C-alpha positions as CSV (number, residue, x, y, z in Angstrom):
1,X,0.0,0.0,0.0
2,X,1.5,3.3,-1.0
3,X,1.4,6.6,0.9
4,X,-1.6,7.9,-1.0
5,X,-3.7,4.7,-0.3
6,X,-2.8,5.0,3.4
7,X,-4.1,8.6,3.4
8,X,-7.3,7.5,1.7
9,X,-7.9,4.7,4.2
10,X,-7.3,7.2,7.0
11,X,-9.9,9.5,5.4
12,X,-12.4,6.6,5.4
13,X,-11.7,5.9,9.1
14,X,-12.2,9.5,10.1
15,X,-15.5,9.6,8.1
16,X,-16.7,6.5,9.9
17,X,-15.9,8.1,13.3
18,X,-17.9,11.2,12.2
19,X,-20.9,9.1,11.2
20,X,-20.7,7.3,14.6
21,X,-20.7,10.6,16.4
22,X,-23.7,11.8,14.4
23,X,-25.6,8.7,15.6
24,X,-25.0,9.3,19.3
25,X,-28.3,10.2,21.1
26,X,-28.8,13.7,22.6
27,X,-29.7,12.3,26.0
28,X,-26.4,10.4,26.2
29,X,-24.4,13.5,25.3
30,X,-26.3,15.5,27.9
31,X,-25.5,12.8,30.5
32,X,-21.8,12.8,29.7
33,X,-21.7,16.6,29.7
34,X,-23.5,16.7,33.1
35,X,-21.1,14.3,34.6
36,X,-18.1,16.3,33.4
37,X,-19.5,19.7,34.2
38,X,-22.7,19.7,36.2
39,X,-23.0,23.5,36.2
40,X,-22.9,23.8,32.3
41,X,-26.1,25.0,30.7
42,X,-28.3,22.4,28.9
43,X,-27.8,22.2,25.2
44,X,-30.9,22.8,23.0
45,X,-32.1,20.2,20.5
46,X,-31.2,22.5,17.7
47,X,-27.5,22.3,18.6
48,X,-27.6,18.5,18.2
49,X,-29.4,18.8,14.9
50,X,-26.8,21.2,13.6
51,X,-24.0,19.0,14.9
52,X,-25.4,15.9,13.2
53,X,-25.8,17.8,9.9
54,X,-22.1,19.0,10.2
55,X,-20.8,15.5,11.0
56,X,-22.7,13.8,8.2
57,X,-21.6,16.5,5.7
58,X,-17.9,16.2,6.7
59,X,-18.2,12.4,6.6
60,X,-19.7,12.5,3.1
61,X,-16.9,14.9,1.9
62,X,-14.3,12.5,3.4
63,X,-15.8,9.4,1.8
64,X,-16.0,11.2,-1.6
65,X,-12.4,12.5,-1.3
66,X,-11.1,9.0,-0.4
67,X,-12.9,7.4,-3.3
68,X,-11.5,9.9,-5.7
69,X,-8.1,9.4,-4.1
70,X,-8.2,5.7,-4.7
71,X,-8.9,6.4,-8.3
72,X,-5.9,8.8,-8.6
73,X,-3.7,6.2,-6.8
74,X,-4.8,3.5,-9.2
75,X,-3.9,5.7,-12.2
76,X,-0.4,6.6,-10.8
77,X,0.9,3.3,-9.5
78,X,1.0,-0.3,-10.4
79,X,-0.3,-3.3,-8.4
80,X,0.8,-6.9,-8.4
81,X,-1.9,-8.2,-10.7
82,X,-1.3,-5.4,-13.3
83,X,2.5,-6.0,-13.4
84,X,2.1,-9.7,-13.5
85,X,-0.2,-9.6,-16.4
86,X,1.8,-7.0,-18.3
87,X,5.1,-8.9,-17.9
88,X,3.6,-12.1,-19.0
89,X,2.0,-10.6,-22.1
90,X,5.3,-8.8,-22.9
91,X,7.2,-12.1,-22.6
92,X,4.6,-13.8,-24.8
93,X,5.1,-11.1,-27.4
94,X,8.9,-11.2,-27.3
95,X,9.0,-15.0,-27.5
96,X,9.6,-15.6,-31.2
97,X,10.2,-11.9,-31.9
98,X,12.4,-11.4,-35.0
99,X,14.6,-8.5,-36.0
100,X,17.7,-7.7,-38.1
101,X,21.0,-6.4,-36.9
102,X,24.1,-4.9,-38.5
103,X,27.5,-6.6,-38.8
104,X,28.3,-5.9,-35.1
105,X,25.1,-7.6,-34.0
106,X,23.5,-4.3,-32.9
107,X,19.7,-4.5,-33.5
108,X,18.3,-2.0,-36.0
109,X,14.8,-1.8,-34.7
110,X,15.4,-1.0,-31.0
111,X,18.2,0.2,-28.8
112,X,18.6,-2.6,-26.3
113,X,16.7,-5.3,-24.5
114,X,16.0,-3.0,-21.5
115,X,14.1,-0.4,-23.6
116,X,12.4,-3.1,-25.7
117,X,11.1,-5.0,-22.6
118,X,10.1,-1.8,-20.8
119,X,8.1,-0.6,-23.8
120,X,6.3,-3.9,-24.0
121,X,5.4,-4.0,-20.3
122,X,4.0,-0.5,-20.5
123,X,2.1,-1.4,-23.7
124,X,0.4,-4.3,-22.0
125,X,-0.3,-2.6,-18.7
126,X,-4.0,-2.1,-19.4
127,X,-6.3,0.9,-19.0
128,X,-5.9,1.3,-15.2
129,X,-2.1,0.9,-15.1
130,X,0.0,4.1,-15.5
131,X,2.3,4.7,-18.5
132,X,5.2,5.4,-16.2
133,X,6.9,3.8,-13.2
134,X,8.3,0.6,-14.9
135,X,12.0,-0.1,-14.2
136,X,13.9,-2.8,-16.1
137,X,17.4,-3.5,-14.7
138,X,19.8,-5.6,-16.7
139,X,22.4,-7.9,-15.2
140,X,26.0,-6.9,-15.4
141,X,26.9,-9.9,-17.5
142,X,24.1,-9.4,-20.1
143,X,24.9,-9.8,-23.8
144,X,22.8,-9.6,-26.9
145,X,22.8,-13.4,-27.0
146,X,21.7,-14.0,-23.3
147,X,20.2,-11.3,-21.1
148,X,18.6,-11.4,-17.6
149,X,16.5,-8.4,-16.7
150,X,14.6,-7.6,-13.5
151,X,11.3,-5.9,-14.0
152,X,9.7,-3.8,-11.2
153,X,7.2,-1.0,-11.0
154,X,6.2,1.8,-8.7
155,X,3.4,0.9,-6.3
156,X,4.2,-2.8,-5.9
157,X,6.9,-4.9,-4.4
158,X,6.6,-7.6,-7.1
159,X,9.6,-8.3,-9.3
160,X,10.1,-10.5,-12.3
161,X,13.3,-12.0,-13.7
162,X,13.0,-12.1,-17.5
163,X,15.5,-14.0,-19.6
164,X,15.9,-13.1,-23.2
165,X,18.0,-15.4,-25.5
166,X,18.9,-14.6,-29.1
167,X,19.6,-17.1,-31.9
168,X,20.7,-16.6,-35.4
169,X,17.8,-16.9,-38.0
170,X,19.2,-16.8,-41.5
171,X,15.7,-17.0,-43.0
172,X,15.1,-13.6,-41.5
173,X,18.1,-12.0,-43.2
174,X,17.3,-8.8,-45.1
175,X,19.1,-7.5,-48.2
176,X,17.9,-4.1,-49.2
177,X,17.8,-3.3,-53.0
178,X,20.9,-1.6,-54.5
179,X,21.0,1.8,-55.9
180,X,20.2,0.6,-59.4
181,X,17.2,-1.4,-58.1
182,X,18.8,-4.8,-58.2
183,X,20.0,-6.9,-55.3
184,X,22.1,-4.9,-52.9
185,X,25.5,-5.9,-51.6
186,X,24.7,-5.4,-47.9
187,X,22.8,-8.1,-45.9
188,X,21.5,-7.5,-42.4
189,X,21.5,-10.5,-40.2
190,X,18.3,-11.9,-38.9
191,X,17.8,-13.0,-35.3
192,X,15.0,-14.6,-33.3
193,X,14.3,-14.1,-29.5
194,X,13.1,-16.6,-26.9
195,X,11.8,-15.1,-23.7
196,X,10.8,-16.5,-20.3
197,X,10.0,-15.0,-16.9
198,X,9.7,-16.0,-13.3
199,X,8.9,-14.2,-10.0
200,X,11.8,-12.6,-8.2
201,X,14.8,-10.6,-9.0
202,X,17.5,-12.0,-11.3
């Protein structure tokens, strides 16, 4: 539970207390007041009516504010189920993902596995999940052929270790046409990814 959710829960608790105070009978309040200060003047019924209206109004405002706050919290932070679903769908999408790379093995369609996985997780976050807050941390020993990336998100303690492996796929090689329109002399190498994930950090 993040700080905003805790504040919203506190607002609901305070609202419940206010409603409970509004339900206290006037005779009981008069009895308590008389025991504490016997010389105090007796309160008129109108004072209790005004107090009940005030307490109920404040409670209603508190409940409305808390409900709105939960909505804001849901839009600004992830929860376990949202991250779990997003990571699994991202991995399913990346398993079998094909791309081409230059002679050094650097992919042409994305910068690195960290940005690729992060974009996929955000894409599959769903309507209630925010578009920010996702962190993908690569292992120090990662290479383009074998990478281990830890996925976390703001608002949840859940973490997922995603492994991405790259294999050569000659059938996905790409040779752009030459200047004259015929077959070009430069061929980009094709690769295919396999992706898996499991709970916990890498």
